C-alpha positions as YAML, in Angstrom:
chain: A
units: angstrom
residues:
- id: 1
  name: UNK
  ca: [-47.18, 63.66, -33.46]
- id: 2
  name: UNK
  ca: [-49.85, 61.28, -34.56]
- id: 3
  name: UNK
  ca: [-53.24, 61.33, -32.87]
- id: 4
  name: UNK
  ca: [-52.73, 57.82, -31.53]
- id: 5
  name: UNK
  ca: [-49.38, 58.79, -29.95]
- id: 6
  name: UNK
  ca: [-50.87, 61.93, -28.38]
- id: 7
  name: UNK
  ca: [-53.82, 60.02, -26.90]
- id: 8
  name: UNK
  ca: [-51.43, 57.39, -25.51]
- id: 9
  name: UNK
  ca: [-49.29, 60.10, -23.92]
- id: 10
  name: UNK
  ca: [-52.41, 61.69, -22.38]
- id: 11
  name: UNK
  ca: [-53.50, 58.32, -20.95]
- id: 12
  name: UNK
  ca: [-50.01, 57.70, -19.60]
- id: 13
  name: UNK
  ca: [-49.88, 61.17, -18.03]
- id: 14
  name: UNK
  ca: [-53.25, 60.54, -16.39]
- id: 15
  name: UNK
  ca: [-51.93, 57.27, -15.02]
- id: 16
  name: UNK
  ca: [-48.91, 59.09, -13.58]
- id: 17
  name: UNK
  ca: [-51.12, 61.67, -11.87]
- id: 18
  name: UNK
  ca: [-53.37, 59.01, -10.32]
- id: 19
  name: UNK
  ca: [-50.36, 57.09, -9.00]
- id: 20
  name: UNK
  ca: [-49.21, 60.14, -7.06]
- id: 21
  name: UNK
  ca: [-46.14, 61.23, -9.03]
- id: 22
  name: UNK
  ca: [-44.78, 64.71, -8.30]
- id: 23
  name: UNK
  ca: [-44.67, 67.31, -11.06]
- id: 24
  name: UNK
  ca: [-40.95, 66.80, -11.74]
- id: 25
  name: UNK
  ca: [-41.21, 63.04, -11.38]
- id: 26
  name: UNK
  ca: [-44.21, 63.04, -13.68]
- id: 27
  name: UNK
  ca: [-42.38, 65.19, -16.22]
- id: 28
  name: UNK
  ca: [-39.37, 62.88, -16.32]
- id: 29
  name: UNK
  ca: [-41.67, 59.85, -16.45]
- id: 30
  name: UNK
  ca: [-43.59, 61.52, -19.28]
- id: 31
  name: UNK
  ca: [-40.32, 62.05, -21.13]
- id: 32
  name: UNK
  ca: [-39.44, 58.36, -20.64]
- id: 33
  name: UNK
  ca: [-42.85, 57.31, -21.91]
- id: 34
  name: UNK
  ca: [-42.45, 59.48, -25.00]
- id: 35
  name: UNK
  ca: [-38.96, 58.11, -25.57]
- id: 36
  name: UNK
  ca: [-40.23, 54.52, -25.18]
- id: 37
  name: UNK
  ca: [-43.01, 55.14, -27.70]
- id: 38
  name: UNK
  ca: [-40.63, 56.61, -30.28]
- id: 39
  name: UNK
  ca: [-38.16, 53.68, -30.11]
- id: 40
  name: UNK
  ca: [-38.49, 51.06, -32.84]
- id: 41
  name: UNK
  ca: [-38.32, 47.55, -31.35]
- id: 42
  name: UNK
  ca: [-38.13, 45.78, -34.69]
- id: 43
  name: UNK
  ca: [-37.32, 46.38, -38.33]
- id: 44
  name: UNK
  ca: [-39.67, 43.50, -39.22]
- id: 45
  name: UNK
  ca: [-43.42, 43.33, -39.61]
- id: 46
  name: UNK
  ca: [-45.20, 39.97, -39.28]
- id: 47
  name: UNK
  ca: [-48.64, 39.11, -40.69]
- id: 48
  name: UNK
  ca: [-50.85, 36.03, -40.19]
- id: 49
  name: UNK
  ca: [-53.99, 35.78, -42.32]
- id: 50
  name: UNK
  ca: [-53.43, 39.43, -43.26]
- id: 51
  name: UNK
  ca: [-53.47, 40.60, -39.61]
- id: 52
  name: UNK
  ca: [-50.38, 42.55, -38.56]
- id: 53
  name: UNK
  ca: [-48.65, 41.86, -35.24]
- id: 54
  name: UNK
  ca: [-48.72, 45.01, -33.09]
- id: 55
  name: UNK
  ca: [-47.54, 46.20, -29.70]
- id: 56
  name: UNK
  ca: [-49.80, 47.68, -27.01]
- id: 57
  name: UNK
  ca: [-48.75, 51.36, -27.06]
- id: 58
  name: UNK
  ca: [-49.73, 52.07, -23.43]
- id: 59
  name: UNK
  ca: [-47.70, 49.10, -22.12]
- id: 60
  name: UNK
  ca: [-44.75, 50.02, -24.34]
- id: 61
  name: UNK
  ca: [-44.87, 53.63, -23.15]
- id: 62
  name: UNK
  ca: [-44.99, 52.76, -19.47]
- id: 63
  name: UNK
  ca: [-42.82, 49.63, -19.32]
- id: 64
  name: UNK
  ca: [-40.49, 50.30, -22.26]
- id: 65
  name: UNK
  ca: [-41.52, 47.12, -24.08]
- id: 66
  name: UNK
  ca: [-44.71, 45.33, -25.04]
- id: 67
  name: UNK
  ca: [-44.99, 41.94, -26.73]
- id: 68
  name: UNK
  ca: [-46.02, 41.66, -30.36]
- id: 69
  name: UNK
  ca: [-49.51, 40.19, -30.65]
- id: 70
  name: UNK
  ca: [-52.16, 39.51, -33.24]
- id: 71
  name: UNK
  ca: [-55.51, 40.16, -31.59]
- id: 72
  name: UNK
  ca: [-57.63, 38.55, -34.30]
- id: 73
  name: UNK
  ca: [-57.79, 34.75, -34.32]
- id: 74
  name: UNK
  ca: [-56.12, 33.04, -37.27]
- id: 75
  name: UNK
  ca: [-57.06, 29.95, -39.28]
- id: 76
  name: UNK
  ca: [-55.78, 26.47, -38.51]
- id: 77
  name: UNK
  ca: [-53.39, 26.77, -41.47]
- id: 78
  name: UNK
  ca: [-53.00, 30.54, -41.91]
- id: 79
  name: UNK
  ca: [-51.12, 32.58, -44.45]
- id: 80
  name: UNK
  ca: [-47.81, 34.12, -43.32]
- id: 81
  name: UNK
  ca: [-45.97, 37.18, -44.57]
- id: 82
  name: UNK
  ca: [-43.12, 39.28, -43.27]
- id: 83
  name: UNK
  ca: [-41.89, 42.68, -44.36]
- id: 84
  name: UNK
  ca: [-38.64, 44.50, -43.73]
- id: 85
  name: UNK
  ca: [-39.04, 48.23, -43.06]
- id: 86
  name: UNK
  ca: [-35.46, 49.18, -44.01]
- id: 87
  name: UNK
  ca: [-33.66, 46.32, -45.82]
- id: 88
  name: UNK
  ca: [-30.30, 48.17, -45.74]
- id: 89
  name: UNK
  ca: [-30.20, 47.74, -41.95]
- id: 90
  name: UNK
  ca: [-29.89, 43.94, -42.30]
- id: 91
  name: UNK
  ca: [-27.45, 43.63, -45.19]
- id: 92
  name: UNK
  ca: [-26.97, 40.13, -46.56]
- id: 93
  name: UNK
  ca: [-29.67, 37.70, -45.37]
- id: 94
  name: UNK
  ca: [-28.26, 34.19, -45.03]
- id: 95
  name: UNK
  ca: [-31.08, 32.23, -43.43]
- id: 96
  name: UNK
  ca: [-34.75, 32.68, -42.47]
- id: 97
  name: UNK
  ca: [-36.32, 30.33, -39.93]
- id: 98
  name: UNK
  ca: [-39.70, 30.15, -38.22]
- id: 99
  name: UNK
  ca: [-40.71, 28.11, -35.17]
- id: 100
  name: UNK
  ca: [-44.16, 27.94, -33.59]
- id: 101
  name: UNK
  ca: [-44.69, 26.92, -29.95]
- id: 102
  name: UNK
  ca: [-48.04, 26.02, -28.38]
- id: 103
  name: UNK
  ca: [-49.03, 27.36, -24.97]
- id: 104
  name: UNK
  ca: [-48.26, 24.81, -22.28]
- id: 105
  name: UNK
  ca: [-49.57, 25.41, -18.75]
- id: 106
  name: UNK
  ca: [-48.72, 29.04, -17.83]
- id: 107
  name: UNK
  ca: [-46.03, 29.50, -20.52]
- id: 108
  name: UNK
  ca: [-45.17, 28.19, -23.98]
- id: 109
  name: UNK
  ca: [-43.61, 24.80, -24.66]
- id: 110
  name: UNK
  ca: [-39.85, 24.72, -25.12]
- id: 111
  name: UNK
  ca: [-40.46, 22.24, -27.94]
- id: 112
  name: UNK
  ca: [-41.67, 23.83, -31.18]
- id: 113
  name: UNK
  ca: [-44.83, 22.34, -32.69]
- id: 114
  name: UNK
  ca: [-43.46, 23.37, -36.10]
- id: 115
  name: UNK
  ca: [-40.11, 24.49, -37.46]
- id: 116
  name: UNK
  ca: [-40.10, 25.85, -41.00]
- id: 117
  name: UNK
  ca: [-36.99, 26.49, -43.08]
- id: 118
  name: UNK
  ca: [-35.80, 26.15, -46.69]
- id: 119
  name: UNK
  ca: [-35.10, 22.61, -47.87]
- id: 120
  name: UNK
  ca: [-31.84, 23.69, -49.52]
- id: 121
  name: UNK
  ca: [-29.30, 25.63, -47.46]
- id: 122
  name: UNK
  ca: [-29.06, 28.44, -50.01]
- id: 123
  name: UNK
  ca: [-30.02, 32.07, -49.25]
- id: 124
  name: UNK
  ca: [-31.97, 32.23, -52.53]
- id: 125
  name: UNK
  ca: [-34.40, 29.60, -51.15]
- id: 126
  name: UNK
  ca: [-35.42, 31.59, -48.05]
- id: 127
  name: UNK
  ca: [-38.91, 32.98, -47.54]
- id: 128
  name: UNK
  ca: [-38.92, 36.37, -49.24]
- id: 129
  name: UNK
  ca: [-40.19, 39.58, -47.66]
- id: 130
  name: UNK
  ca: [-43.53, 40.82, -48.99]
- id: 131
  name: UNK
  ca: [-44.59, 37.37, -50.26]
- id: 132
  name: UNK
  ca: [-47.62, 35.72, -48.69]
- id: 133
  name: UNK
  ca: [-47.07, 32.03, -47.91]
- id: 134
  name: UNK
  ca: [-49.87, 29.52, -47.33]
- id: 135
  name: UNK
  ca: [-48.74, 27.47, -44.31]
- id: 136
  name: UNK
  ca: [-51.23, 24.78, -45.35]
- id: 137
  name: UNK
  ca: [-49.47, 24.37, -48.69]
- id: 138
  name: UNK
  ca: [-45.86, 25.62, -48.64]
- id: 139
  name: UNK
  ca: [-44.66, 23.32, -51.38]
- id: 140
  name: UNK
  ca: [-41.48, 21.28, -51.75]
- id: 141
  name: UNK
  ca: [-39.09, 24.25, -51.39]
- id: 142
  name: UNK
  ca: [-39.58, 24.30, -47.60]
- id: 143
  name: UNK
  ca: [-39.31, 21.72, -44.84]
- id: 144
  name: UNK
  ca: [-41.87, 21.67, -42.04]
- id: 145
  name: UNK
  ca: [-40.82, 19.62, -39.03]
- id: 146
  name: UNK
  ca: [-43.25, 18.73, -36.26]
- id: 147
  name: UNK
  ca: [-42.43, 18.42, -32.56]
- id: 148
  name: UNK
  ca: [-41.03, 14.90, -33.13]
- id: 149
  name: UNK
  ca: [-38.72, 16.21, -35.90]
- id: 150
  name: UNK
  ca: [-40.79, 14.35, -38.49]
- id: 151
  name: UNK
  ca: [-41.40, 16.13, -41.77]
- id: 152
  name: UNK
  ca: [-45.05, 17.06, -42.34]
- id: 153
  name: UNK
  ca: [-46.89, 18.53, -45.33]
- id: 154
  name: UNK
  ca: [-48.52, 21.48, -43.62]
- id: 155
  name: UNK
  ca: [-48.96, 23.53, -40.48]
- id: 156
  name: UNK
  ca: [-52.18, 22.79, -38.59]
- id: 157
  name: UNK
  ca: [-52.99, 24.73, -35.43]
- id: 158
  name: UNK
  ca: [-55.54, 23.38, -32.94]
- id: 159
  name: UNK
  ca: [-58.70, 25.53, -32.61]
- id: 160
  name: UNK
  ca: [-58.79, 27.88, -29.63]
- id: 161
  name: UNK
  ca: [-55.14, 27.33, -28.67]
- id: 162
  name: UNK
  ca: [-52.57, 30.05, -28.01]
- id: 163
  name: UNK
  ca: [-49.28, 30.04, -29.89]
- id: 164
  name: UNK
  ca: [-45.95, 31.86, -30.01]
- id: 165
  name: UNK
  ca: [-44.36, 32.36, -33.42]
- id: 166
  name: UNK
  ca: [-40.59, 32.97, -33.34]
- id: 167
  name: UNK
  ca: [-39.27, 34.38, -36.61]
- id: 168
  name: UNK
  ca: [-35.49, 34.62, -37.01]
- id: 169
  name: UNK
  ca: [-33.58, 36.24, -39.82]
- id: 170
  name: UNK
  ca: [-29.83, 35.52, -39.79]
- id: 171
  name: UNK
  ca: [-28.08, 38.34, -41.60]
- id: 172
  name: UNK
  ca: [-25.23, 40.83, -41.31]
- id: 173
  name: UNK
  ca: [-27.51, 42.32, -38.64]
- id: 174
  name: UNK
  ca: [-29.75, 39.48, -37.49]
- id: 175
  name: UNK
  ca: [-33.15, 39.93, -35.90]
- id: 176
  name: UNK
  ca: [-35.68, 37.75, -34.10]
- id: 177
  name: UNK
  ca: [-39.27, 38.72, -33.39]
- id: 178
  name: UNK
  ca: [-41.78, 36.85, -31.22]
- id: 179
  name: UNK
  ca: [-45.49, 37.08, -31.98]
- id: 180
  name: UNK
  ca: [-48.33, 35.79, -29.77]
- id: 181
  name: UNK
  ca: [-51.59, 34.69, -31.41]
- id: 182
  name: UNK
  ca: [-54.59, 32.38, -31.06]
- id: 183
  name: UNK
  ca: [-56.15, 30.05, -33.62]
- id: 184
  name: UNK
  ca: [-59.89, 29.83, -34.32]
...
């Protein structure tokens, strides 16, 4: 086990003891926490401005899931990159789409501030894994639609606002990942 996993398990065990769990209840809860930590929630990795989206290990261990977040603030027009851990698990990738929603009141708007997809409906025109894209200058290969469905030249996030990025890969085995972040 990695040092980070061991320290998370120790913290979780301490939490169980302080909440009054019995020895057997604590043992089964400890097993569940370990099982939760070992489960992979995504075969994708998302990066904004070089910062990788991560899950809070303690929350994931205790609750079974934790949201993907980027703790560092990103630029108004950041760079974006995604990676696929095991490409064979997805098979043929037909379409890649990204939508970004701004925080609205206590949640995130149902209307995306930006939707980004290839201009031509051809799998060869999708964003490629491992390639860093400048959202301030994507070029003519991609369409960026704003919240009014008008095409715009670049993505521009408002300083100090919270956002939710929803990245969807339609494939033989599709996957969607949601990432929370804040702009500077």
